[in-house]
C-alpha positions as CSV (number, residue, x, y, z in Angstrom):
1,M,19.6,31.4,23.7
2,R,20.8,29.9,26.9
3,L,23.0,27.4,25.2
4,R,24.4,27.4,21.6
5,W,23.6,23.7,21.1
6,H,25.5,22.3,18.1
7,V,25.0,18.9,16.7
8,A,28.6,19.0,15.5
9,A,30.6,21.9,17.5
10,A,10.1,28.2,10.0
11,V,8.0,29.3,11.5
12,G,4.9,28.2,9.7
13,A,1.3,27.3,9.3
14,L,1.7,23.6,9.7
15,A,-1.7,22.5,8.5
16,L,-2.6,19.1,9.9
17,A,-3.1,16.3,7.4
18,P,-6.6,14.8,7.3
19,G,-5.3,11.8,9.3
20,L,-4.3,14.1,12.2
21,S,-7.5,16.2,12.4
22,G,-10.4,15.5,14.7
23,D,-9.8,12.6,17.1
24,A,-6.3,12.1,18.2
25,V,-5.6,8.9,16.3
26,A,-2.1,7.4,16.6
27,R,-0.3,6.3,13.5
28,T,3.1,4.8,13.2
29,R,5.0,5.3,10.0
30,A,8.0,3.1,9.0
31,A,8.8,4.3,5.5
32,T,12.0,2.8,4.2
33,S,12.6,4.5,0.9
34,V,12.5,7.9,-0.7
35,P,11.0,8.8,-4.0
36,G,13.3,8.0,-6.9
37,A,15.5,5.8,-4.8
38,A,14.3,2.3,-5.8
39,T,17.8,0.9,-5.9
40,A,18.8,2.4,-2.5
41,A,20.0,0.0,0.2
42,A,17.6,-0.6,3.1
43,P,18.4,1.5,6.1
44,A,20.3,-0.1,8.9
45,F,18.1,1.3,11.6
46,Q,14.4,1.7,12.3
47,V,13.4,4.1,15.0
48,P,10.0,3.0,16.5
49,I,7.7,6.0,16.3
50,T,4.2,6.8,17.5
51,Y,2.8,10.0,15.9
52,Y,-0.6,11.6,16.5
53,A,-2.2,15.0,17.2
54,L,-4.5,16.3,19.9
55,P,-7.7,18.0,18.8
56,N,-6.1,21.4,19.6
57,G,-3.5,20.7,16.9
58,L,-0.5,19.8,19.1
59,K,1.6,17.2,17.3
60,V,3.0,14.4,19.6
61,V,5.9,12.1,18.8
62,M,6.9,9.3,21.0
63,T,9.8,6.8,20.7
64,R,10.5,4.3,23.4
65,D,14.0,3.1,24.3
66,A,14.5,1.6,27.8
67,T,18.3,1.2,27.4
68,V,18.9,4.0,29.8
69,P,16.4,4.9,32.6
70,L,16.0,8.5,31.4
71,V,13.4,10.3,29.4
72,T,13.7,13.5,27.3
73,V,10.8,15.8,26.8
74,S,11.0,18.6,24.3
75,V,8.6,21.1,22.9
76,Y,9.4,22.7,19.5
77,Y,7.5,25.8,18.4
78,G,7.3,26.8,14.8
79,I,8.9,30.2,15.3
80,G,12.6,31.0,14.8
81,F,14.4,34.2,14.2
82,R,14.0,34.0,10.4
83,V,10.5,35.3,10.5
84,E,10.4,37.6,13.6
85,P,8.8,41.0,13.1
86,R,10.8,43.3,10.8
87,D,11.0,46.1,13.4
88,K,11.8,43.8,16.3
89,T,15.0,42.0,15.4
90,G,16.1,39.6,18.1
91,F,12.6,39.2,19.4
92,A,12.4,35.4,18.8
93,H,15.5,35.0,21.0
94,L,14.2,37.4,23.6
95,F,10.9,35.5,23.9
96,E,12.8,32.3,24.4
97,H,14.3,33.8,27.5
98,L,10.9,35.0,28.7
99,M,9.6,31.4,28.7
100,F,12.1,30.5,31.4
101,Q,10.7,33.1,33.8
102,G,7.9,31.0,35.3
103,S,4.3,30.2,34.6
104,A,1.0,30.8,36.5
105,N,1.3,27.6,38.6
106,A,5.1,27.3,38.6
107,P,6.7,30.6,39.6
108,K,10.2,31.6,38.5
109,G,12.7,29.0,39.6
110,V,10.3,26.1,40.1
111,F,10.9,24.6,36.7
112,D,14.7,24.6,37.0
113,K,14.6,23.5,40.6
114,T,12.3,20.6,39.8
115,V,14.6,19.5,37.0
116,T,17.8,19.8,39.0
117,N,16.4,18.2,42.1
118,S,15.5,15.1,40.0
119,G,19.1,15.0,38.7
120,G,18.2,16.2,35.2
121,I,19.1,18.9,32.8
122,N,17.1,21.5,30.8
123,N,17.7,24.2,28.3
124,G,16.4,25.8,25.1
125,S,17.5,27.6,22.0
126,T,16.4,29.7,19.1
127,R,17.2,28.7,15.5
128,F,16.4,29.8,12.0
129,D,13.0,28.1,11.9
130,F,12.1,26.9,15.4
131,T,12.5,27.6,19.1
132,N,12.9,24.5,21.4
133,Y,12.8,23.7,25.1
134,Y,13.9,20.4,26.5
135,E,14.5,18.4,29.7
136,T,16.2,15.1,30.3
137,V,15.3,13.6,33.6
138,P,15.0,10.2,35.3
139,A,12.1,8.2,33.9
140,G,10.0,8.7,37.0
141,A,9.9,12.5,36.6
142,L,8.1,12.4,33.2
143,G,4.7,13.5,34.6
144,R,6.2,16.5,36.4
145,M,7.9,17.6,33.2
146,L,4.8,17.3,31.1
147,W,2.8,19.3,33.6
148,L,5.5,22.0,33.7
149,D,5.8,22.3,29.9
150,A,2.0,22.5,29.5
151,D,1.7,25.2,32.1
152,R,4.5,27.1,30.4
153,M,2.8,26.8,27.0
154,A,-0.6,27.9,28.4
155,R,0.2,30.4,31.1
156,P,3.7,31.9,30.9
157,V,4.3,34.9,33.3
158,I,5.1,37.9,31.1
159,N,5.1,41.3,32.8
160,D,7.1,44.4,32.9
161,A,9.6,43.2,35.5
162,V,10.2,40.0,33.7
163,L,10.6,41.7,30.3
164,K,13.0,44.4,31.7
165,N,15.1,41.8,33.4
166,Q,15.5,39.6,30.3
167,Q,16.1,42.5,28.0
168,G,19.1,43.2,30.1
169,V,20.2,39.5,30.0
170,V,19.8,39.3,26.2
171,G,21.5,42.6,25.7
172,N,24.5,41.3,27.7
173,E,24.5,38.1,25.7
174,V,24.6,40.1,22.5
175,K,27.5,42.1,23.8
176,G,29.3,39.1,25.2
177,N,28.8,36.7,22.2
178,V,29.0,39.2,19.3
179,L,29.9,42.8,20.0
180,N,32.8,42.2,22.5
181,Q,34.0,38.9,21.1
182,P,36.8,38.3,18.6
183,Y,35.1,37.3,15.3
184,G,31.8,37.8,17.0
185,G,29.0,37.0,14.6
186,W,31.4,35.8,12.0
187,P,30.5,33.9,10.0
188,W,27.2,32.6,11.4
189,I,25.5,36.0,11.3
190,D,27.7,37.9,8.8
191,L,27.6,35.4,6.0
192,P,23.8,34.9,5.8
193,M,23.4,38.7,5.8
194,L,25.8,38.9,2.8
195,A,24.6,35.9,0.8
196,N,20.9,36.5,1.1
197,T,18.7,39.3,-0.3
198,N,15.3,38.5,1.3
199,W,15.1,40.4,4.6
200,Y,13.8,37.3,6.5
201,N,17.0,35.4,5.6
202,A,19.4,38.4,5.7
203,H,18.7,40.4,8.9
204,N,20.7,40.4,12.1
205,F,18.8,37.7,14.0
206,Y,20.7,38.2,17.2
207,G,19.1,41.6,17.2
208,D,19.7,45.3,17.3
209,L,20.1,46.4,20.9
210,K,17.8,49.4,20.4
211,E,15.1,47.2,19.1
212,I,15.5,44.6,21.9
213,E,15.3,47.4,24.5
214,A,12.2,48.9,22.8
215,A,10.1,45.7,23.1
216,T,7.0,46.0,25.3
217,V,4.8,43.6,27.2
218,A,2.1,44.1,24.6
219,D,4.6,43.0,21.9
220,A,5.4,39.9,23.9
221,E,1.7,39.0,24.4
222,T,1.0,39.4,20.7
223,F,4.0,37.3,19.9
224,R,2.9,34.6,22.3
225,R,-0.7,34.5,21.0
226,T,0.6,34.4,17.4
227,F,3.2,31.7,17.7
228,Y,3.2,29.9,21.0
229,S,0.0,27.8,20.5
230,P,-0.4,24.1,20.5
231,N,-1.2,24.0,16.7
232,N,2.2,25.5,16.1
233,A,4.1,23.1,18.2
234,V,5.5,19.6,18.5
235,L,5.9,17.6,21.7
236,V,8.5,14.8,21.6
237,I,8.9,12.2,24.4
238,A,11.9,9.9,24.0
239,G,13.3,7.3,26.3
240,D,12.2,5.0,29.1
241,F,8.4,5.4,29.6
242,D,5.1,3.7,29.4
243,E,3.3,4.8,26.2
244,A,-0.2,4.4,27.5
245,A,0.5,6.4,30.6
246,A,2.4,9.0,28.7
247,R,-0.5,9.5,26.2
248,A,-2.9,9.9,29.2
249,M,-0.8,12.6,30.7
250,V,-0.3,14.4,27.4
251,A,-4.1,14.5,27.0
252,R,-4.7,15.6,30.6
253,Y,-2.1,18.4,30.6
254,F,-2.0,19.7,27.0
255,G,-5.4,18.8,25.8
256,P,-7.3,21.7,27.5
257,I,-4.9,24.4,26.0
258,P,-6.9,26.2,23.2
259,R,-5.9,26.2,19.6
260,G,-4.4,29.5,18.4
261,P,-4.7,31.3,15.1
262,A,-3.2,29.7,12.0
263,V,0.4,30.9,11.3
264,T,1.1,32.0,7.8
265,L,4.7,31.9,6.5
266,P,6.0,34.9,4.5
267,D,7.8,34.3,1.3
268,L,11.3,33.0,2.2
269,S,12.6,32.4,-1.3
270,E,15.9,33.7,-2.5
271,P,16.6,34.6,-6.2
272,R,19.4,32.7,-7.9
273,Q,22.7,34.4,-7.2
274,T,24.3,35.5,-10.5
275,A,27.4,37.4,-9.3
276,P,29.9,36.8,-6.5
277,R,29.6,38.9,-3.3
278,V,32.5,40.0,-1.2
279,K,32.6,41.9,2.0
280,T,35.4,42.8,4.4
281,R,35.4,44.3,7.9
282,V,38.0,45.1,10.4
283,D,37.5,43.3,13.7
284,P,39.3,45.3,16.4
285,L,39.5,42.2,18.6
286,A,40.6,39.6,16.0
287,P,44.3,38.6,16.3
288,K,44.3,36.9,12.8
289,P,42.5,37.4,9.5
290,G,39.5,35.3,8.8
291,Y,38.2,33.9,5.5
292,A,34.7,32.5,5.0
293,I,32.8,31.5,1.9
294,G,29.2,30.4,1.5
295,Y,27.0,28.9,-1.2
296,H,23.2,28.3,-1.3
297,V,22.2,24.6,-1.1
298,P,19.5,22.7,-2.8
299,D,16.0,22.6,-1.3
300,R,15.8,20.4,1.8
301,G,14.7,16.8,1.2
302,T,15.4,16.7,-2.6
303,P,17.8,14.2,-4.2
304,E,20.2,17.2,-4.8
305,W,20.1,18.0,-1.1
306,Y,21.2,14.5,-0.2
307,A,24.0,14.9,-2.7
308,M,25.0,18.2,-1.1
309,G,25.2,16.5,2.2
310,L,27.7,14.1,0.8
311,L,29.6,16.8,-0.9
312,D,30.0,18.5,2.5
313,Q,31.6,15.3,3.8
314,I,33.9,15.1,0.7
315,L,34.9,18.7,0.8
316,V,35.2,19.8,4.4
317,Q,34.3,17.2,7.1
318,G,37.2,15.5,8.7
319,E,40.9,15.2,8.0
320,D,40.3,13.2,4.9
321,S,38.3,15.9,3.2
322,R,39.6,17.6,0.2
323,L,39.7,21.1,1.6
324,Y,41.4,19.9,4.8
325,R,44.1,18.1,2.8
326,K,44.6,21.2,0.5
327,L,44.5,24.0,3.1
328,V,45.8,22.4,6.2
329,K,48.1,19.5,5.1
330,E,49.5,20.6,1.7
331,R,49.5,24.4,1.8
332,Q,49.5,25.0,5.6
333,I,47.2,28.0,5.1
334,T,45.2,27.3,8.2
335,G,44.9,24.9,11.1
336,D,41.2,25.5,12.1
337,L,39.2,24.7,9.0
338,A,35.4,24.3,9.7
339,G,32.1,24.5,7.9
340,G,29.0,22.7,6.8
341,I,25.3,23.0,6.0
342,N,23.6,25.2,8.6
343,D,26.8,25.1,10.5
344,G,27.0,26.9,13.8
345,L,23.2,26.9,14.4
346,G,22.2,23.3,13.8
347,N,22.7,20.8,11.1
348,M,21.6,19.9,7.5
349,F,18.3,18.5,8.7
350,N,16.8,21.0,11.2
351,Y,15.8,24.0,9.1
352,R,13.2,25.0,6.6
353,G,13.9,27.7,4.0
354,P,17.0,28.9,2.2
355,M,20.3,27.7,3.7
356,L,24.1,28.0,3.1
357,W,26.9,25.6,3.0
358,D,30.0,27.4,4.3
359,V,33.7,27.0,4.8
360,Y,35.6,29.2,7.2
361,F,39.0,29.5,9.0
362,T,41.5,32.0,10.3
363,H,45.0,32.3,8.8
364,D,48.3,34.1,9.1
365,A,48.3,37.6,7.6
366,A,51.1,36.6,5.3
367,R,48.7,34.3,3.3
368,G,46.8,36.7,1.0
369,R,43.4,36.3,-0.5
370,A,44.7,35.5,-4.0
371,E,46.6,32.5,-2.6
372,I,43.6,31.3,-0.6
373,D,41.2,31.8,-3.5
374,S,43.5,29.8,-5.8
375,A,43.8,26.9,-3.4
376,I,40.0,26.7,-2.8
377,D,39.2,27.1,-6.4
378,A,41.4,24.2,-7.4
379,V,39.4,21.9,-5.0
380,I,36.0,23.2,-6.0
381,E,36.6,23.1,-9.7
382,D,38.0,19.6,-9.5
383,V,34.8,18.3,-8.0
384,R,32.7,20.2,-10.5
385,N,34.6,18.9,-13.5
386,R,35.4,15.3,-12.6
387,P,33.1,12.7,-11.0
388,V,34.1,11.5,-7.5
389,S,35.1,7.9,-7.3
390,E,32.8,5.3,-5.9
391,A,35.3,4.7,-3.1
392,E,35.3,8.4,-2.1
393,L,31.5,8.5,-2.2
394,A,31.4,5.3,0.0
395,R,33.7,7.0,2.6
396,A,31.4,10.1,2.6
397,R,28.4,7.9,3.2
398,T,30.1,6.1,6.0
399,K,31.2,9.4,7.7
400,L,27.7,10.8,7.5
401,R,26.1,7.6,8.7
402,S,28.5,7.5,11.6
403,S,27.6,11.1,12.6
404,L,23.9,10.3,12.4
405,Y,24.3,7.2,14.6
406,D,26.3,9.2,17.1
407,S,23.5,11.7,17.4
408,F,21.1,8.9,18.1
409,N,23.2,7.3,20.8
410,D,23.7,10.2,23.1
411,P,22.1,9.3,26.5
412,T,19.9,12.5,26.3
413,R,18.7,11.3,22.9
414,M,18.6,15.0,21.9
415,G,20.0,14.3,18.4
416,L,17.1,11.9,17.7
417,V,14.6,14.1,19.4
418,D,15.7,17.0,17.3
419,L,15.3,15.0,14.0
420,L,11.9,13.7,15.1
421,A,10.7,17.2,16.1
422,V,11.7,19.0,12.9
423,Y,10.4,16.3,10.6
424,A,7.1,16.5,12.4
425,L,7.1,20.3,12.5
426,F,8.2,20.9,8.9
427,D,7.1,17.7,7.1
428,D,4.3,16.3,9.2
429,D,6.2,13.0,9.1
430,P,8.7,12.2,11.9
431,A,9.2,8.7,10.4
432,K,11.3,10.3,7.7
433,V,14.2,9.8,10.0
434,N,13.9,6.1,8.9
435,T,14.4,7.1,5.2
436,L,17.5,9.3,5.6
437,Q,20.1,6.6,5.0
438,A,18.2,5.4,1.9
439,G,18.3,9.0,0.5
440,F,22.1,9.2,0.9
441,D,22.5,5.7,-0.5
442,A,20.7,6.7,-3.7
443,V,23.2,9.4,-4.5
444,T,25.5,8.7,-7.5
445,P,28.8,10.2,-8.6
446,A,27.0,11.8,-11.5
447,L,24.5,13.5,-9.2
448,I,27.4,14.7,-7.0
449,Q,29.0,16.3,-10.0
450,K,25.7,17.8,-11.2
451,V,25.1,19.4,-7.8
452,A,28.6,20.7,-7.7
453,R,28.2,22.3,-11.1
454,D,24.9,23.9,-10.3
455,Y,25.4,25.1,-6.8
456,L,29.2,25.6,-6.4
457,R,29.4,28.1,-9.3
458,P,32.0,30.9,-9.0
459,E,29.2,33.5,-9.3
460,A,27.2,31.8,-6.6
461,R,29.9,32.3,-3.9
462,S,29.7,34.9,-1.1
463,T,33.0,35.7,0.6
464,Y,33.3,37.4,4.0
465,L,36.8,38.5,5.1
466,I,37.9,39.6,8.5
467,E,40.9,41.9,8.9
468,A,42.8,41.5,12.1
469,G,42.3,44.8,14.0
470,L,44.1,43.7,17.1
471,K,47.3,43.3,15.2
472,H,46.9,46.8,13.7
473,E,46.4,48.3,17.2
474,G,49.5,46.6,18.5
475,A,51.6,47.8,15.5
476,A,50.4,51.4,16.1
477,K,51.7,51.3,19.7
């Protein structure tokens, strides 16, 4: 990926609902509650959303905000590295790069030059369950961006020269970000490979260099025809624009692109973990040991998932979190505590499939695993055995709400664009962004404790340890 875009640091057959098939009929949803949350407080925000689909299956989400004279255009495809072909690890990421190499009517360099000449920015990324491309430009450049994105969707240039060039680029990225980097791949690649047993969730998604280098143009064309079609994509337009004009341009540029074959998801389910898993490796470039733990989280969108999001705030987010107080302030085991749900590759909202909540940090070699385990166990067992107070739960809601609002208020609007895109792609309902606060407001101390007991069990923990190889080499000299 050209940028590891973090919000804090599924590929799928997305069958259109009856209301989205046939004519492209707009519908605006403004749901304000979630099932089972009758007592939840009304959300403090309402994002205006227009949602419809073209006859070829492309889902279109629009939200207008004229506060800043910018517009963001983003296309999300329902293909991430989770379900890439078994013998072609890293292919989803490689294909992301290929899509930046020009299209039939906009040769290589035209797209980027058009964006930069207008004073805008553009990028893309590959995640567990989607690949996205986005541009933020002055409002007057909207038409040019829509034309460029449509040409890229319909007619990307993929030939042997392009493929060989990007195989080299991606290979160097793997070497620079993982193989030749201290703690490279830890824990964002290592921990899912340890905690999961289903290949789709547990393979090296950055890719094996031999498999990346073995990819052919025929492989790339098959991948494009399978996944890069309008019926497996969402187009989001957010910012300062005229909706009627935007709808006309979307129909003009994207409407003629033919529908592709339906995409079928493989089975992504993970069996319940019944025994702890531990792995250790020596990192020859790491100056300090590393400690990471992960637990599977409840299914996305369930009441338990909302509770897990608040548990994340209570346990690891911010200096008031329980693990920060224990590991950093009280025990001084580490100074770089981090973690979260889908941490490192997104956030708790933008995935579909099994996911981990993790905690990780580096520490001095004098602090052994037994001491660290004991400190963490004390915190985890306390939240499992005693209900959190209403005051602590209220603070967690405030922190999470603040983080959500911050993502909405960025001038590029990419935080909001991301939420709208994934809720359209995975749930066929981008207006679910207007129900998120209600979902968190409905969580009780009793539900927090229940989720902690069910999901933070000792036997459900996976631990990945890094031994500091750089120190060992120095000692040998």
